[in-house]
All heavy atoms as an XYZ file, in Angstrom:
966
protein
N       0.874     -1.200     -0.038
C      -0.007      0.025      0.012
C       0.877      1.225      0.007
O       1.844      1.328      0.724
C      -0.889     -0.021      1.251
C      -1.812      1.190      1.324
S      -3.136      0.875      2.488
C      -2.738      2.036      3.707
N       0.521      2.176     -0.802
C       1.335      3.407     -0.930
C       0.923      4.413      0.179
O      -0.304      4.567      0.473
C       1.033      4.090     -2.282
O       1.360      3.226     -3.299
C       1.914      5.352     -2.442
N       1.881      5.040      0.806
C       1.575      5.915      1.912
C       1.162      7.281      1.324
O       1.709      7.775      0.252
C       2.824      6.163      2.743
O       2.634      7.195      3.672
N       0.194      7.919      2.009
C      -0.235      9.228      1.587
C       0.640     10.333      2.225
O       0.465     11.443      1.898
C      -1.750      9.446      1.986
C      -2.700      8.498      1.409
C      -4.107      8.785      1.993
C      -2.761      8.714     -0.133
N       1.507      9.932      3.080
C       2.398     10.876      3.805
C       3.833     10.776      3.259
O       4.325      9.659      3.183
C       2.346     10.527      5.312
C       3.267     11.534      6.090
C       0.982     10.668      5.851
N       4.440     11.862      2.854
C       5.780     11.784      2.383
C       6.757     11.208      3.384
O       6.552     11.398      4.589
C       6.111     13.287      2.072
C       4.844     13.984      2.067
C       3.846     13.242      2.907
N       7.782     10.431      2.902
C       8.715      9.845      3.788
C       9.490     10.796      4.704
O       9.898     10.442      5.816
C       9.702      9.015      2.963
C       9.122      7.796      2.348
O       8.102      7.314      2.848
O       9.669      7.334      1.364
N       9.636     12.036      4.240
C      10.451     13.015      5.022
C       9.582     13.742      6.054
O      10.175     14.599      6.798
C      11.229     13.927      4.118
C      10.293     14.832      3.238
O       9.122     14.527      3.262
O      10.805     15.836      2.752
N       8.344     13.583      6.179
C       7.488     14.223      7.037
C       7.654     13.689      8.517
O       7.360     12.539      8.758
C       6.029     14.170      6.697
N       8.238     14.470      9.348
C       8.421     14.016     10.759
C       7.256     14.286     11.655
O       7.110     13.742     12.734
C       9.748     14.551     11.361
C       9.752     16.034     11.637
C      11.054     16.518     12.240
O      11.844     15.683     12.671
O      11.234     17.739     12.266
N       6.375     15.174     11.168
C       5.157     15.462     11.912
C       3.940     15.470     10.962
O       4.006     16.059      9.860
C       5.270     16.932     12.537
C       4.020     17.532     13.170
C       3.476     16.658     14.279
C       4.265     18.971     13.709
N       2.924     14.767     11.321
C       1.688     14.719     10.546
C       0.699     15.361     11.478
O       0.453     14.949     12.627
C       1.304     13.252     10.227
C      -0.061     13.313      9.529
C       2.332     12.569      9.427
N       0.043     16.367     10.952
C      -0.955     17.121     11.669
C      -2.352     16.818     11.063
O      -2.620     17.063      9.856
C      -0.656     18.608     11.535
C      -1.609     19.551     12.224
C      -1.639     19.289     13.811
C      -1.168     21.015     11.998
N      -3.249     16.150     11.801
C      -4.556     15.887     11.406
C      -5.551     16.970     11.881
O      -5.643     17.210     13.046
C      -5.009     14.527     11.948
C      -6.496     14.304     11.839
N      -7.326     14.301     12.950
C      -7.262     14.104     10.766
C      -8.630     14.084     12.533
N      -8.609     14.010     11.189
N      -6.210     17.653     10.940
C      -7.027     18.771     11.332
C      -8.422     18.604     10.703
O      -8.927     19.400      9.970
C      -6.474     20.131     10.850
C      -6.259     20.179      9.327
C      -5.212     20.400     11.577
C      -5.940     21.562      8.786
N      -9.065     17.498     11.053
C     -10.371     17.169     10.531
C     -11.395     18.284     10.818
O     -11.453     18.866     11.859
N     -12.240     18.520      9.766
C     -13.287     19.486      9.915
C     -14.431     18.971     10.732
O     -14.459     17.804     11.083
N     -15.416     19.853     11.019
C     -16.533     19.386     11.845
C     -17.251     18.256     11.136
O     -17.505     18.153      9.987
C     -17.445     20.656     11.763
C     -16.480     21.767     11.508
C     -15.452     21.194     10.674
N     -17.666     17.295     12.057
C     -18.503     16.090     11.620
C     -17.791     15.275     10.536
O     -18.395     14.774      9.620
C     -19.893     16.570     11.106
C     -20.643     17.297     12.149
C     -20.916     16.428     13.330
C     -21.753     17.038     14.417
N     -21.763     16.264     15.630
N     -16.491     15.033     10.730
C     -15.723     14.182      9.790
C     -15.209     12.940     10.460
O     -14.342     12.280      9.863
C     -14.640     14.951      9.085
O     -13.710     15.504     10.048
C     -15.192     16.078      8.242
N     -15.511     12.669     11.714
C     -15.102     11.564     12.417
C     -13.770     11.736     13.183
O     -13.086     10.811     13.614
N     -13.306     12.975     13.374
C     -12.083     13.288     14.129
C     -12.070     12.691     15.496
O     -11.033     12.122     15.846
C     -11.848     14.803     14.158
O     -11.710     15.328     12.900
N     -13.184     12.787     16.204
C     -13.217     12.293     17.587
C     -13.013     10.779     17.600
O     -12.333     10.283     18.503
C     -14.498     12.673     18.295
O     -14.571     14.004     18.468
N     -13.563     10.071     16.682
C     -13.343      8.640     16.578
C     -11.882      8.312     16.313
O     -11.349      7.382     16.773
C     -14.284      8.020     15.488
N     -11.308      9.066     15.382
C      -9.874      8.806     14.984
C      -9.038      9.066     16.256
O      -8.167      8.262     16.662
C      -9.435      9.747     13.883
C     -10.125      9.355     12.523
C      -7.987      9.822     13.735
C      -9.964     10.361     11.443
N      -9.259     10.153     17.009
C      -8.516     10.480     18.198
C      -8.702      9.457     19.226
O      -7.699      9.061     19.848
C      -8.962     11.921     18.730
C      -8.456     13.003     17.719
C      -9.258     14.258     17.865
O     -10.248     14.301     18.604
N      -8.823     15.279     17.133
N      -9.863      8.997     19.431
C     -10.132      7.919     20.446
C      -9.383      6.654     20.145
O      -8.671      6.099     20.963
C     -11.628      7.637     20.572
C     -11.994      6.498     21.494
C     -13.479      6.287     21.480
N     -13.831      5.000     21.999
C     -13.826      4.611     23.301
N     -13.457      5.513     24.186
N     -14.161      3.436     23.670
N      -9.490      6.266     18.911
C      -8.717      4.986     18.470
C      -7.229      5.123     18.593
O      -6.539      4.217     18.977
C      -9.252      4.533     17.105
C     -10.550      3.838     17.240
O     -10.620      2.799     17.826
N     -11.606      4.411     16.602
N      -6.747      6.275     18.177
C      -5.276      6.597     18.270
C      -4.899      6.522     19.753
O      -3.826      5.917     20.050
C      -4.923      7.807     17.637
C      -4.550      7.713     16.194
C      -5.337      6.959     15.285
C      -3.507      8.406     15.659
C      -5.024      6.785     14.017
C      -3.197      8.277     14.278
C      -3.936      7.495     13.477
N      -5.657      7.081     20.649
C      -5.322      7.030     22.081
C      -5.346      5.563     22.645
O      -4.470      5.177     23.366
C      -6.362      7.866     22.829
S      -5.980      9.569     22.973
N      -6.399      4.874     22.230
C      -6.590      3.495     22.787
C      -5.556      2.577     22.209
O      -5.229      1.499     22.827
C      -8.007      2.948     22.433
C      -9.105      3.761     23.124
C     -10.437      3.190     22.682
C      -8.986      3.644     24.620
N      -4.974      2.867     21.014
C      -4.019      1.975     20.371
C      -2.661      2.619     20.223
O      -1.923      2.279     19.294
C      -4.578      1.522     19.047
C      -5.864      0.786     19.163
N      -5.942     -0.468     19.595
C      -7.162      1.221     18.968
C      -7.264     -0.901     19.645
N      -7.955      0.179     19.295
N      -2.274      3.520     21.119
C      -1.037      4.239     21.024
C       0.203      3.280     21.102
O       1.168      3.464     20.303
C      -0.887      5.220     22.177
N       0.140      2.162     21.859
C       1.305      1.230     21.888
C       1.429      0.507     20.536
O       2.591      0.372     20.041
C       1.079      0.160     23.028
N       0.358      0.130     19.909
C       0.448     -0.567     18.587
C       0.972      0.373     17.583
O       1.768      0.049     16.671
C      -0.885     -1.105     18.191
C      -1.382     -2.253     19.007
C      -2.355     -1.785     20.163
O      -2.287     -0.607     20.677
O      -3.169     -2.567     20.558
N       0.482      1.684     17.649
C       0.924      2.709     16.734
C       2.446      2.971     16.833
O       3.157      3.006     15.873
C       0.129      3.996     16.860
C      -1.269      3.947     16.409
C      -2.094      5.200     16.926
C      -1.348      3.858     14.895
N       2.867      2.984     18.122
C       4.351      3.213     18.397
C       5.174      2.104     17.764
O       6.231      2.317     17.191
C       4.509      3.345     19.889
C       5.898      3.813     20.304
C       5.882      5.204     20.645
N       7.153      5.717     21.152
C       7.273      6.437     22.214
N       6.177      6.827     22.899
N       8.456      6.948     22.529
N       4.666      0.869     17.936
C       5.339     -0.289     17.357
C       5.412     -0.189     15.836
O       6.371     -0.739     15.239
C       4.760     -1.543     17.800
N       4.463      0.531     15.243
C       4.477      0.644     13.801
C       5.188      1.929     13.331
O       5.066      2.289     12.117
C       2.955      0.614     13.332
N       5.781      2.647     14.251
C       6.591      3.893     13.887
C       5.813      5.178     13.986
O       6.227      6.136     13.405
N       4.654      5.190     14.751
C       3.883      6.415     14.898
C       3.813      6.698     16.390
O       3.342      5.965     17.224
C       2.482      6.222     14.325
C       2.552      5.946     12.856
C       1.550      7.419     14.639
C       1.277      5.535     12.222
N       4.282      7.897     16.726
C       4.132      8.367     18.139
C       2.874      9.292     18.158
O       2.825     10.367     17.455
C       5.308      9.189     18.538
C       5.275      9.897     19.893
C       4.956      8.878     21.060
C       6.496     10.670     20.190
N       1.886      8.927     18.931
C       0.639      9.685     19.152
C       0.589     10.012     20.643
O       0.152      9.134     21.423
C      -0.569      8.911     18.657
C      -1.804      9.742     18.680
C      -2.112     10.646     17.680
C      -2.719      9.628     19.744
C      -3.230     11.377     17.618
C      -3.898     10.397     19.733
C      -4.079     11.313     18.671
O      -5.305     12.062     18.690
N       1.021     11.204     21.064
C       0.978     11.581     22.463
C      -0.419     11.521     23.102
O      -1.407     11.769     22.420
C       1.474     13.024     22.515
C       2.233     13.185     21.137
C       1.520     12.325     20.214
N      -0.429     11.105     24.354
C      -1.657     11.036     25.051
C      -2.409     12.383     25.120
O      -1.780     13.453     25.097
C      -1.397     10.616     26.535
C      -1.153      9.190     26.749
C      -0.937      8.907     28.195
O      -1.741      9.439     29.057
O      -0.091      8.087     28.564
N      -3.727     12.322     25.234
C      -4.593     13.479     25.553
C      -5.785     12.879     26.229
O      -6.072     11.744     26.129
C      -4.970     14.250     24.247
C      -5.601     13.486     23.199
N      -6.850     13.032     23.234
C      -5.103     13.080     21.935
C      -7.196     12.380     22.168
N      -6.083     12.380     21.320
N      -6.420     13.705     26.983
C      -7.511     13.231     27.855
C      -8.748     12.910     26.970
O      -9.009     13.558     25.935
C      -7.794     14.408     28.773
C      -7.289     15.583     28.099
C      -6.084     15.136     27.222
N      -9.474     11.875     27.385
C     -10.796     11.540     26.888
C     -11.767     11.807     27.990
O     -11.506     11.585     29.192
C     -10.803     10.039     26.511
C      -9.876      9.541     25.473
C      -9.992      7.980     25.312
C     -10.117     10.189     24.101
N     -12.927     12.258     27.681
C     -13.919     12.483     28.719
C     -14.613     11.181     29.086
O     -14.220     10.072     28.527
C     -14.987     13.584     28.322
C     -15.926     13.134     27.166
O     -15.962     11.955     26.802
O     -16.603     14.040     26.641
N     -15.574     11.210     29.956
C     -16.199      9.929     30.447
C     -16.897      9.105     29.323
O     -17.170      7.958     29.490
C     -17.093     10.168     31.594
C     -18.339     10.959     31.221
C     -19.257     11.133     32.405
N     -20.514     11.670     31.947
C     -21.231     12.583     32.635
N     -20.682     13.050     33.737
N     -22.292     13.031     32.093
N     -17.192      9.849     28.228
C     -17.831      9.185     27.098
C     -16.815      8.748     25.995
O     -17.194      8.274     24.970
C     -18.892     10.130     26.427
C     -20.021     10.418     27.405
O     -20.564      9.544     28.043
N     -20.321     11.698     27.495
N     -15.539      8.976     26.295
C     -14.504      8.611     25.398
C     -14.317      9.656     24.275
O     -13.727      9.258     23.205
N     -14.815     10.861     24.422
C     -14.651     11.889     23.449
C     -13.602     12.884     23.856
O     -13.326     13.071     25.014
C     -16.038     12.656     23.324
C     -17.176     11.717     23.008
C     -15.929     13.718     22.269
C     -17.083     10.927     21.754
N     -12.899     13.440     22.833
C     -11.839     14.337     23.167
C     -11.660     15.320     21.984
O     -12.031     15.045     20.866
C     -10.496     13.533     23.323
O      -9.436     14.437     23.412
N     -11.066     16.501     22.333
C     -10.746     17.456     21.343
C      -9.323     17.221     20.805
O      -8.721     18.060     20.174
N      -8.785     16.032     21.143
C      -7.406     15.687     20.616
C      -6.420     16.527     21.337
O      -6.448     16.814     22.534
N      -5.439     17.023     20.545
C      -4.370     17.853     21.104
C      -4.732     19.342     20.992
O      -3.846     20.215     20.937
C      -3.030     17.561     20.307
C      -2.683     16.090     20.419
N      -2.848     15.208     19.437
C      -2.098     15.404     21.449
C      -2.397     14.049     19.761
N      -1.974     14.158     20.981
N      -6.018     19.637     21.042
C      -6.487     21.030     20.901
C      -5.942     21.986     21.906
O      -5.644     23.071     21.592
N      -5.827     21.502     23.188
C      -5.286     22.392     24.158
C      -3.837     22.840     23.906
O      -3.498     23.980     24.072
C      -5.324     21.595     25.614
C      -6.697     21.500     26.042
C      -6.742     20.746     27.417
O      -5.712     20.694     28.119
O      -7.847     20.221     27.738
N      -3.069     21.875     23.396
C      -1.636     22.223     23.045
C      -1.624     23.243     21.956
O      -0.851     24.206     22.044
C      -0.941     20.936     22.520
C       0.485     21.025     22.087
C       1.365     21.528     23.275
C       0.988     19.754     21.556
N      -2.495     23.146     20.936
C      -2.500     24.124     19.842
C      -3.118     25.429     20.278
O      -2.648     26.526     19.800
C      -3.255     23.549     18.626
C      -2.388     22.478     18.048
C      -2.814     21.169     18.099
C      -1.265     22.691     17.330
C      -2.110     20.084     17.547
C      -0.466     21.685     16.786
C      -0.912     20.415     16.872
N      -4.015     25.452     21.258
C      -4.577     26.692     21.770
C      -3.434     27.446     22.500
O      -3.362     28.668     22.331
C      -5.717     26.410     22.704
N      -2.609     26.717     23.243
C      -1.487     27.362     23.927
C      -0.483     27.912     22.859
O       0.091     28.936     23.030
C      -0.827     26.424     24.830
C      -1.614     25.995     26.051
C      -0.870     24.893     26.852
C      -1.977     27.168     26.952
N      -0.259     27.158     21.801
C       0.764     27.450     20.847
C       0.367     28.795     20.100
O       1.250     29.621     19.856
C       0.890     26.290     19.783
C       1.932     26.531     18.722
C       3.314     26.569     19.280
C       1.784     25.498     17.655
N      -0.919     28.968     19.841
C      -1.332     30.152     19.074
C      -1.930     31.223     20.016
O      -2.372     32.293     19.528
C      -2.395     29.812     17.991
O      -3.548     29.181     18.690
C      -1.835     28.874     16.944
N      -1.847     30.980     21.310
C      -2.518     31.944     22.167
C      -1.567     32.437     23.350
O      -0.546     33.002     23.030
N      -1.911     32.139     24.545
C      -1.295     32.765     25.708
C       0.044     32.140     26.097
O       0.784     32.846     26.806
C      -2.213     32.635     26.892
O      -2.446     31.271     27.229
N       0.333     30.901     25.716
C       1.601     30.349     26.183
C       2.430     29.659     25.095
O       2.682     28.458     25.112
C       1.302     29.326     27.255
C       0.662     30.016     28.481
C       0.347     28.874     29.577
O       0.856     27.802     29.540
N      -0.387     29.367     30.539
N       2.729     30.423     24.027
C       3.421     29.710     22.866
C       4.794     29.142     23.245
O       5.124     28.032     22.735
C       3.544     30.843     21.852
C       3.496     32.166     22.620
C       2.570     31.838     23.761
N       5.511     29.734     24.149
C       6.854     29.138     24.525
C       6.683     27.774     25.162
O       7.403     26.859     24.867
C       7.646     30.142     25.440
N       5.744     27.698     26.104
C       5.451     26.472     26.843
C       5.018     25.415     25.817
O       5.482     24.186     25.852
C       4.388     26.658     27.890
O       3.976     25.439     28.436
N       4.143     25.736     24.908
C       3.639     24.809     23.887
C       4.710     24.355     22.976
O       4.807     23.184     22.612
C       2.490     25.393     23.093
N       5.621     25.314     22.574
C       6.708     24.946     21.725
C       7.645     23.909     22.425
O       8.189     23.029     21.734
C       7.548     26.173     21.230
C       6.846     26.879     20.088
C       7.805     27.898     19.482
N       7.111     28.690     18.499
C       6.597     29.877     18.762
N       6.669     30.442     19.938
N       5.909     30.519     17.782
N       7.929     24.105     23.715
C       8.746     23.134     24.408
C       8.129     21.746     24.484
O       8.746     20.804     24.270
C       8.979     23.649     25.872
C      10.020     24.752     26.010
C      10.466     24.994     27.451
N       9.315     25.546     28.271
C       8.955     26.750     28.354
N       9.591     27.710     27.625
N       7.915     27.057     29.113
N       6.767     21.748     24.687
C       6.085     20.420     24.669
C       6.233     19.806     23.279
O       6.496     18.593     23.216
C       4.639     20.562     25.098
N       5.991     20.571     22.254
C       6.076     20.038     20.899
C       7.468     19.517     20.561
O       7.694     18.449     20.002
C       5.659     21.048     19.881
C       4.145     21.220     19.749
C       3.862     22.464     18.939
C       3.577     20.089     19.087
N       8.478     20.327     21.017
C       9.860     19.968     20.795
C      10.174     18.629     21.520
O      10.859     17.837     20.961
C      10.821     21.062     21.289
N       9.572     18.505     22.723
C       9.819     17.206     23.448
C       9.172     16.026     22.722
O       9.747     14.947     22.664
N       8.003     16.241     22.188
C       7.323     15.148     21.426
C       8.163     14.840     20.153
O       8.331     13.628     19.833
C       5.925     15.557     20.954
C       4.971     15.730     22.137
N       4.874     14.773     23.157
C       3.979     16.579     22.327
C       3.888     15.156     24.007
N       3.342     16.246     23.554
N       8.639     15.846     19.464
C       9.438     15.658     18.229
C      10.737     14.932     18.591
O      11.177     13.955     17.933
C       9.734     16.958     17.528
C       8.656     17.513     16.681
C       8.961     18.980     16.306
C       8.438     16.654     15.485
N      11.353     15.278     19.757
C      12.588     14.629     20.139
C      12.373     13.164     20.432
O      13.154     12.280     20.117
C      13.239     15.363     21.369
N      11.293     12.879     21.125
C      10.928     11.499     21.490
C      10.644     10.642     20.225
O      11.122      9.484     20.081
C       9.697     11.428     22.395
N       9.979     11.304     19.255
C       9.717     10.606     17.983
C      10.987     10.312     17.243
O      11.214      9.225     16.760
C       8.807     11.428     17.139
N      11.881     11.297     17.181
C      13.252     11.066     16.433
C      13.995     10.014     17.195
O      14.576      9.148     16.510
C      13.922     12.428     16.438
C      13.377     13.436     15.545
C      14.203     14.744     15.629
N      13.496     15.802     14.926
C      13.364     17.013     15.380
N      13.826     17.366     16.577
N      12.668     17.937     14.659
N      14.015     10.064     18.498
C      14.784      9.136     19.261
C      14.366      7.691     19.029
O      15.136      6.789     18.892
C      14.684      9.444     20.796
C      15.479      8.461     21.647
C      15.049      8.656     23.124
N      13.696      8.255     23.367
C      12.791      8.922     23.948
N      13.038     10.155     24.426
N      11.551      8.497     24.064
N      13.059      7.492     18.894
C      12.468      6.179     18.678
C      12.243      5.777     17.246
O      11.702      4.793     16.889
C      11.121      6.065     19.464
C      11.289      6.180     20.946
O      12.396      6.069     21.476
O      10.274      6.417     21.636
N      12.672      6.714     16.373
C      12.528      6.428     14.888
C      11.098      6.385     14.499
O      10.636      5.690     13.583
N      10.310      7.293     15.126
C       8.844      7.375     14.798
C       8.536      8.678     14.116
O       9.244      9.612     14.117
C       8.072      7.358     16.134
S       8.042      5.751     16.974
N       7.344      8.622     13.551
C       6.726      9.926     12.971
C       5.749     10.370     14.044
O       4.913      9.595     14.547
C       6.054      9.541     11.685
C       5.410     10.742     11.035
C       4.890     10.299      9.719
N       5.963     10.129      8.769
C       5.925      9.456      7.686
N       4.775      8.919      7.277
N       6.932      9.268      6.914
N       5.762     11.649     14.409
C       4.834     12.219     15.341
C       3.529     12.600     14.668
O       3.522     13.202     13.552
C       5.408     13.505     15.933
C       4.571     14.345     16.948
C       4.277     13.469     18.144
C       5.358     15.595     17.303
N       2.376     12.142     15.260
C       1.084     12.490     14.704
C       0.299     13.258     15.809
O       0.254     12.762     16.952
C       0.316     11.228     14.289
C      -1.090     11.547     13.878
C       1.016     10.493     13.178
N      -0.191     14.435     15.514
C      -1.015     15.181     16.372
C      -2.392     15.450     15.650
O      -2.381     15.573     14.471
C      -0.296     16.446     16.732
C       1.028     16.431     17.413
C       1.667     17.830     17.539
C       0.893     15.770     18.737
N      -3.426     15.593     16.469
C      -4.763     15.742     15.910
C      -5.523     16.703     16.743
O      -5.572     16.660     17.973
C      -5.379     14.359     15.904
O      -6.775     14.489     15.372
N      -6.225     17.666     16.025
C      -7.100     18.572     16.745
C      -8.005     19.218     15.746
O      -7.560     19.987     14.922
C      -6.339     19.610     17.488
N      -9.295     18.830     15.770
C     -10.256     19.509     14.873
C     -10.494     20.978     15.215
O     -10.841     21.721     14.341
C     -11.603     18.745     14.779
C     -12.409     18.742     16.096
C     -12.108     17.614     16.946
O     -11.112     16.823     16.733
O     -12.771     17.403     17.895
N     -10.151     21.336     16.420
C     -10.303     22.713     16.853
C      -9.464     23.714     16.079
O      -9.755     24.927     16.138
N      -8.495     23.257     15.414
C      -7.602     24.162     14.657
C      -7.975     24.219     13.212
O      -7.250     24.789     12.376
C      -6.075     23.889     14.852
C      -5.817     22.458     14.330
C      -5.694     24.003     16.261
C      -4.299     22.179     14.201
N      -9.021     23.612     12.798
C      -9.471     23.507     11.447
C      -9.451     24.968     10.756
O      -8.918     25.063      9.646
C     -10.825     22.885     11.292
C     -11.344     22.723      9.898
C     -10.785     21.763      9.070
C     -12.318     23.619      9.423
C     -11.257     21.652      7.802
C     -12.822     23.429      8.108
C     -12.274     22.418      7.340
N      -9.937     25.918     11.434
C     -10.024     27.219     10.827
C      -8.717     28.072     11.049
O      -8.682     29.179     10.565
C     -11.244     27.958     11.431
O     -10.983     28.122     12.825
N      -7.779     27.466     11.711
C      -6.495     28.256     12.012
C      -5.246     27.527     11.541
O      -4.166     27.690     12.029
C      -6.341     28.493     13.519
C      -7.453     29.268     14.125
C      -7.139     29.430     15.633
O      -6.125     29.755     15.982
N      -8.182     29.145     16.457
N      -5.463     26.616     10.559
C      -4.342     25.711     10.117
C      -3.078     26.497      9.672
O      -1.968     26.089     10.147
C      -4.794     24.859      8.980
N      -3.217     27.553      8.953
C      -2.011     28.253      8.499
C      -1.280     28.900      9.691
O      -0.066     28.839      9.808
C      -2.429     29.320      7.539
N      -2.022     29.425     10.600
C      -1.432     30.063     11.800
C      -0.667     29.009     12.649
O       0.409     29.204     13.206
C      -2.506     30.704     12.628
C      -2.016     31.584     13.703
C      -3.178     32.338     14.296
N      -2.752     32.879     15.583
C      -3.625     33.096     16.577
N      -4.918     32.979     16.371
N      -3.158     33.555     17.707
N      -1.307     27.890     12.810
C      -0.688     26.778     13.608
C       0.560     26.292     12.920
O       1.620     26.154     13.532
C      -1.711     25.662     13.854
C      -0.954     24.396     14.369
C      -2.712     26.079     14.840
N       0.489     26.008     11.626
C       1.650     25.536     10.858
C       2.808     26.474     10.932
O       3.949     26.060     11.067
C       1.298     25.217      9.417
S       0.156     23.802      9.230
N       2.570     27.783     10.924
C       3.655     28.767     11.022
C       4.298     28.719     12.361
O       5.406     29.062     12.481
C       3.039     30.162     10.717
N       3.547     28.308     13.406
C       4.073     28.396     14.746
C       4.786     26.980     15.144
O       5.419     26.977     16.198
C       2.948     28.656     15.818
N       4.716     25.998     14.340
C       5.293     24.716     14.695
C       6.836     24.770     14.566
O       7.348     25.421     13.676
C       4.701     23.600     13.740
C       3.238     23.312     14.072
C       2.695     22.416     12.915
C       3.036     22.705     15.382
N       7.502     23.945     15.426
C       8.977     23.997     15.444
C       9.581     23.081     14.441
O      10.696     22.658     14.616
C       9.272     23.566     16.886
C       8.183     22.605     17.225
C       6.920     23.252     16.525
N       8.948     22.731     13.342
C       9.494     21.874     12.376
C       8.936     22.309     11.037
O       7.809     22.855     10.957
C       9.176     20.383     12.614
O       9.791     19.621     11.599
C       7.729     20.094     12.581
N       9.664     22.057     10.018
C       9.102     22.278      8.596
C       8.939     21.010      7.894
O       8.528     21.003      6.681
C      10.045     23.249      7.895
C      10.134     24.667      8.438
C       8.725     25.244      8.433
N       8.739     26.590      9.092
C       8.045     26.771     10.225
N       7.298     25.834     10.750
N       8.030     27.923     10.829
N       9.259     19.879      8.470
C       9.026     18.515      7.891
C       7.612     18.117      8.270
O       7.435     17.269      9.160
C      10.082     17.522      8.388
O      11.362     17.927      8.015
N       6.610     18.784      7.736
C       5.259     18.669      8.136
C       4.365     18.218      7.022
O       4.536     18.634      5.904
C       4.832     20.108      8.643
C       3.384     20.312      8.954
C       2.956     19.569     10.170
C       3.123     21.864      9.188
N       3.367     17.420      7.380
C       2.361     17.008      6.403
C       1.047     17.234      7.086
O       0.799     16.720      8.181
C       2.582     15.580      5.978
C       1.655     15.143      4.835
N       1.812     15.480      3.612
C       0.570     14.344      4.987
C       0.794     14.988      2.842
N       0.052     14.225      3.619
N       0.093     17.848      6.367
C      -1.257     18.135      7.015
C      -2.299     17.244      6.322
O      -2.306     17.142      5.099
C      -1.601     19.575      6.810
C      -3.026     19.844      7.411
C      -0.611     20.540      7.507
N      -3.010     16.564      7.163
C      -4.137     15.715      6.631
C      -5.415     16.409      7.150
O      -5.605     16.649      8.290
C      -4.074     14.291      7.187
C      -5.348     13.491      6.794
C      -2.771     13.628      6.863
N      -6.250     16.712      6.141
C      -7.485     17.476      6.513
C      -8.676     16.752      5.934
O      -8.714     16.501      4.686
C      -7.423     18.891      5.948
S      -8.903     19.855      6.274
N      -9.615     16.314      6.821
C     -10.795     15.691      6.310
C     -11.949     16.712      6.342
O     -12.084     17.467      7.322
C     -11.230     14.532      7.297
C     -10.125     13.467      7.499
C     -10.577     12.479      8.472
C      -9.815     12.821      6.158
N     -12.662     16.771      5.226
C     -13.747     17.730      5.120
C     -15.011     17.010      4.628
O     -14.902     15.993      3.984
C     -13.475     18.907      4.200
C     -12.307     19.793      4.762
C     -13.107     18.429      2.755
N     -16.120     17.596      4.924
C     -17.416     16.953      4.434
C     -17.549     17.447      2.964
O     -17.095     18.481      2.579
C     -18.567     17.472      5.231
C     -18.577     16.888      6.662
C     -19.699     17.437      7.464
N     -21.008     17.076      6.938
C     -21.663     16.052      7.338
N     -21.199     15.234      8.165
N     -22.885     15.768      6.815
N     -18.315     16.647      2.262
C     -18.704     16.998      0.919
C     -19.470     18.266      0.917
O     -20.386     18.460      1.756
C     -19.427     15.897      0.205
C     -19.658     16.059     -1.256
N     -20.575     16.978     -1.750
C     -18.986     15.486     -2.280
C     -20.494     16.963     -3.063
N     -19.501     16.056     -3.420
N     -19.163     19.235      0.028
C     -19.841     20.544     -0.009
C     -21.423     20.442      0.015
O     -22.105     21.182      0.606
C     -19.306     21.284     -1.235
C     -18.036     20.630     -1.507
C     -18.120     19.221     -1.005
N     -21.934     19.420     -0.685
C     -23.361     19.253     -0.744
C     -23.929     18.789      0.580
O     -25.028     19.239      0.959
C     -23.770     18.243     -1.877
C     -23.512     18.755     -3.260
C     -23.886     17.666     -4.263
C     -24.237     20.007     -3.575
N     -23.156     18.066      1.336
C     -23.572     17.675      2.694
C     -23.640     18.926      3.568
O     -24.557     19.050      4.372
C     -22.584     16.686      3.317
C     -22.681     15.353      2.703
O     -23.711     14.995      2.069
O     -21.686     14.561      2.935
N     -22.650     19.808      3.402
C     -22.660     21.049      4.228
C     -23.800     21.948      3.881
O     -24.480     22.577      4.717
C     -21.347     21.841      3.963
C     -20.158     21.181      4.665
C     -20.362     21.212      6.207
O     -20.610     22.283      6.817
O     -20.214     20.115      6.760
N     -24.170     22.079      2.593
C     -25.348     22.872      2.218
C     -26.581     22.280      2.813
O     -27.419     23.013      3.439
C     -25.437     22.889      0.645
C     -24.274     23.706      0.085
C     -26.815     23.560      0.230
C     -24.140     23.679     -1.448
N     -26.788     20.979      2.737
C     -27.976     20.355      3.298
C     -28.003     20.482      4.724
O     -29.125     20.718      5.325
N     -26.911     20.444      5.464
C     -26.885     20.616      6.914
C     -27.199     22.049      7.346
O     -27.791     22.255      8.316
C     -25.499     20.164      7.397
C     -25.464     19.915      8.887
C     -24.128     19.267      9.285
N     -22.997     20.191      9.068
C     -22.357     20.736     10.134
N     -22.603     20.354     11.300
N     -21.366     21.578      9.911
N     -26.823     22.977      6.459
C     -27.093     24.384      6.867
C     -28.572     24.724      6.793
O     -28.988     25.677      7.470
C     -26.334     25.301      5.906
N     -29.343     23.992      6.089
C     -30.766     24.293      5.935
C     -31.646     23.447      6.941
O     -32.830     23.573      6.886
C     -31.196     24.001      4.506
C     -30.649     24.990      3.585
N     -29.552     24.740      2.811
C     -31.011     26.285      3.240
C     -29.280     25.752      2.090
N     -30.128     26.690      2.281
N     -31.015     22.650      7.751
C     -31.816     21.842      8.654
C     -32.247     22.614      9.860
O     -31.646     23.482     10.325
C     -30.976     20.630      9.108
C     -31.741     19.830     10.199
C     -30.717     19.717      7.888
């Protein structure tokens, strides 16, 4: 199977749009972090609520683009260092940054970046807007 992610991307940023299954992806990545690590993917922990739902790494990105960019950059640098040390690719996910992708990407401490964005079909969005 051909990878959709370039070989030189050390960070993959998943920024799924609203109602694209991002929470399900994040939950499964959290629950299977050990298997992902064995496959060469580092997916840092993030909290799940009592229903198993999460905003992914949204808090980290809020700090990065908001009130504590230095603290967030240190955390990201630590994740990148751990991924490099273990020969892994770092994957972070947060649908909350869907509308701020360019700003977040500019603030990241790496340029070996690949962005995966899931969006709804435009006709689905039109239909949803009229409900």
